C-alpha positions as CSV (number, residue, x, y, z in Angstrom):
1,X,0.0,0.1,0.1
2,X,1.1,3.4,-0.7
3,X,2.3,5.9,2.1
4,X,-0.4,8.5,3.1
5,X,0.1,10.8,5.7
6,X,-3.2,12.3,7.2
7,X,-4.3,14.7,9.6
8,X,-5.7,12.6,12.9
9,X,-8.5,14.7,15.7
10,X,-9.6,13.5,18.6
11,X,-12.7,13.7,20.9
12,X,-14.3,12.8,23.6
13,X,-18.2,12.5,23.5
14,X,-19.4,11.1,26.5
15,X,-17.7,7.5,27.1
16,X,-15.5,7.2,24.2
17,X,-13.3,8.6,22.6
18,X,-14.1,9.1,18.7
19,X,-11.0,10.1,16.0
20,X,-11.7,11.4,13.4
21,X,-9.3,11.8,9.6
22,X,-11.6,14.7,8.0
23,X,-10.3,15.1,4.8
24,X,-11.0,11.5,3.9
25,X,-13.9,11.1,5.8
26,X,-13.1,8.8,7.9
27,X,-13.9,7.9,11.8
28,X,-14.2,5.6,14.5
29,X,-14.2,5.3,18.7
30,X,-12.7,3.6,21.5
31,X,-13.0,3.3,25.1
32,X,-9.6,5.2,25.5
33,X,-7.5,7.6,23.5
34,X,-4.9,4.9,22.6
35,X,-8.2,2.7,21.4
36,X,-9.3,5.3,19.0
37,X,-6.2,5.6,18.0
38,X,-5.4,2.2,16.9
39,X,-9.2,2.0,15.4
40,X,-8.9,5.2,13.5
41,X,-5.8,3.7,12.0
42,X,-7.3,0.7,10.9
43,X,-10.4,2.3,9.7
44,X,-8.3,5.1,7.2
45,X,-5.9,1.3,6.5
46,X,-9.3,-0.2,5.5
47,X,-10.7,2.6,3.5
48,X,-7.5,2.9,1.4
49,X,-7.0,-0.3,0.6
50,X,-10.6,-0.4,-0.4
51,X,-9.9,2.5,-2.7
52,X,-6.8,1.1,-4.1
53,X,-8.7,-2.2,-5.1
54,X,-11.7,-0.2,-6.9
55,X,-8.5,2.1,-8.8
56,X,-9.9,5.1,-7.3
57,X,-7.1,5.5,-5.0
58,X,-5.2,8.8,-6.6
59,X,-8.6,10.3,-7.4
60,X,-9.9,10.4,-4.0
61,X,-6.6,11.7,-2.5
62,X,-6.4,14.7,-5.0
63,X,-10.0,15.1,-4.4
64,X,-9.2,15.2,-0.8
65,X,-6.6,18.1,-1.2
66,X,-3.4,15.6,-1.2
67,X,-0.8,15.8,-3.2
68,X,1.5,13.3,-4.0
69,X,5.4,14.1,-3.7
70,X,8.5,11.1,-3.2
71,X,6.1,8.3,-3.4
72,X,4.1,9.7,-0.2
73,X,0.9,11.5,-0.2
74,X,0.8,14.5,1.8
75,X,-2.2,16.4,3.1
76,X,-2.5,20.1,2.1
77,X,-0.9,22.2,4.9
78,X,-3.4,25.6,5.9
79,X,-2.2,29.2,5.8
80,X,-3.7,30.1,8.7
81,X,-6.2,27.8,11.0
82,X,-8.8,29.8,13.4
83,X,-12.1,29.2,14.9
84,X,-14.7,32.1,13.7
85,X,-18.0,32.6,15.1
86,X,-20.8,33.7,13.3
87,X,-22.2,37.1,13.1
88,X,-19.2,38.8,13.9
89,X,-17.4,41.3,12.2
90,X,-13.8,41.5,11.8
């Protein structure tokens, strides 16, 4: 399988930890943060393997904003990241 570098975010929702790979639209969960990380890795691997099997991996990654550099797929990097509120003025 090709090497894909992806962003992972983790949240606590009630009694479980939820892991999200936002650019890929993949999520999973676990009872601990470590379980959520492992479950997310497994879910992303399964998603990418299925895309590869279907012959759509390159298309899916490009549509998600990834670029290929030296055999690795890298996510796009934001110029800035902020939390904004609706109705606010600059």
